C-alpha positions as CSV (number, residue, x, y, z in Angstrom):
1,Q,-45.0,1.1,5.5
2,V,-42.1,3.4,5.1
3,Q,-42.0,5.5,1.9
4,L,-39.8,8.3,0.6
5,V,-41.1,9.6,-2.6
6,E,-39.1,12.2,-4.7
7,S,-40.6,14.6,-7.3
8,G,-39.6,17.6,-9.3
9,G,-36.9,16.2,-11.6
10,G,-36.8,16.5,-15.3
11,L,-35.0,18.2,-18.2
12,V,-33.4,21.7,-17.7
13,Q,-30.9,23.8,-19.7
14,P,-27.5,24.7,-18.3
15,G,-27.7,27.5,-15.9
16,G,-31.3,26.7,-15.2
17,S,-33.0,25.7,-11.9
18,L,-35.0,22.8,-10.3
19,T,-36.3,22.1,-7.0
20,L,-36.6,18.5,-5.8
21,S,-39.0,17.4,-3.1
22,C,-39.0,14.3,-1.1
23,V,-42.0,13.4,1.1
24,G,-41.6,10.8,3.9
25,S,-44.3,8.7,5.4
26,G,-44.5,5.6,7.8
27,F,-41.8,7.0,10.2
28,T,-41.2,10.0,12.4
29,F,-39.6,12.4,9.9
30,S,-38.4,14.8,12.4
31,D,-36.2,12.2,14.1
32,Y,-34.1,11.8,10.9
33,I,-31.1,13.4,9.2
34,M,-32.3,13.9,5.6
35,N,-29.8,13.6,2.7
36,W,-29.8,14.0,-1.1
37,Y,-27.6,11.7,-3.0
38,R,-27.2,11.4,-6.8
39,Q,-25.7,8.6,-9.0
40,T,-24.7,8.3,-12.6
41,P,-24.1,5.0,-14.5
42,G,-21.0,3.3,-13.5
43,K,-20.2,5.6,-10.6
44,E,-20.9,5.2,-6.9
45,R,-23.7,7.0,-5.3
46,E,-22.5,10.4,-4.1
47,R,-23.8,12.3,-1.1
48,V,-24.9,15.9,-2.3
49,A,-26.3,17.6,0.8
50,S,-27.5,16.8,4.3
51,I,-29.7,18.5,6.9
52,T,-30.0,17.8,10.6
53,D,-33.3,16.8,12.1
54,T,-34.2,20.3,13.3
55,G,-32.9,22.0,10.1
56,D,-30.4,23.9,12.0
57,N,-27.4,22.6,10.2
58,T,-26.6,21.7,6.6
59,D,-23.7,20.3,4.8
60,Y,-22.8,20.1,1.0
61,V,-20.4,18.4,-1.2
62,D,-17.9,21.1,-2.6
63,S,-19.1,20.7,-6.2
64,V,-22.5,22.1,-5.2
65,K,-21.7,24.6,-2.6
66,G,-23.3,28.1,-3.5
67,R,-25.5,26.5,-6.1
68,F,-27.6,24.1,-4.2
69,T,-29.8,24.6,-1.0
70,I,-31.3,21.8,1.1
71,S,-34.1,22.6,3.4
72,R,-36.9,20.7,5.2
73,D,-40.4,21.4,6.5
74,N,-41.1,18.8,9.3
75,A,-44.7,19.8,9.5
76,K,-45.1,18.6,5.8
77,N,-42.6,15.6,6.3
78,T,-40.8,17.0,3.2
79,V,-37.2,17.7,2.3
80,Y,-36.3,20.0,-0.6
81,L,-33.3,20.5,-2.8
82,Q,-33.1,23.8,-4.6
83,M,-30.8,23.5,-7.5
84,N,-29.6,26.7,-9.2
85,N,-27.0,27.4,-11.9
86,L,-27.2,23.8,-13.0
87,K,-24.4,22.2,-15.0
88,P,-24.3,19.2,-17.3
89,E,-22.3,17.4,-14.8
90,D,-25.1,17.6,-12.3
91,T,-27.0,15.2,-14.6
92,A,-27.9,12.1,-12.4
93,V,-30.6,10.1,-10.7
94,Y,-31.2,11.9,-7.4
95,F,-32.1,10.0,-4.2
96,C,-33.3,11.1,-0.9
97,K,-32.2,9.2,2.2
98,A,-33.4,9.4,5.9
99,A,-30.9,8.4,8.6
100,R,-32.1,8.0,12.3
101,T,-30.5,10.4,14.6
102,L,-30.6,11.1,18.3
103,M,-29.1,14.7,18.0
104,G,-27.2,16.8,15.4
105,W,-25.2,14.7,13.0
106,Y,-25.1,11.6,15.2
107,V,-26.5,8.7,13.2
108,V,-27.9,5.6,14.9
109,S,-25.7,2.9,13.5
110,N,-27.9,-0.1,14.2
111,Q,-30.8,1.2,12.3
112,P,-30.8,1.0,8.5
113,P,-31.5,4.2,6.5
114,Y,-34.5,4.5,4.3
115,W,-34.1,5.5,0.6
116,G,-36.4,6.8,-2.0
117,Q,-36.7,5.3,-5.5
118,G,-34.8,8.1,-7.2
119,I,-35.7,10.7,-9.8
120,Q,-33.9,11.7,-13.0
121,V,-32.3,15.2,-13.4
122,T,-31.0,16.0,-16.8
123,V,-29.0,19.2,-17.6
124,S,-28.7,19.6,-21.3
125,S,-29.1,22.2,-24.0
């Protein structure tokens, strides 16, 4: 059974930091591009950060560049999102997503991605 389980969310003050973790099981973690998305009520889910299967390449939405860092440990089947200098507009439910790849950023189109259940991050004073 495939599972993605996020942890590390919570309440933090503006300017603070949090690290999210997502542990995968039931699939070959190292064959997947890993992504972090976020969603707020009434808005579409937004991709925040992505990392290739080997961890050699990363990509971020402009609004988090310089503040967030995505990383992975394939030996632990875990992807991380280090979030620094958090702002109230970062408040959202954060989800991890696994997308099957053959190499680099190439996503296998006929295989549905896996999603975690989401975790709340609230930035407020």
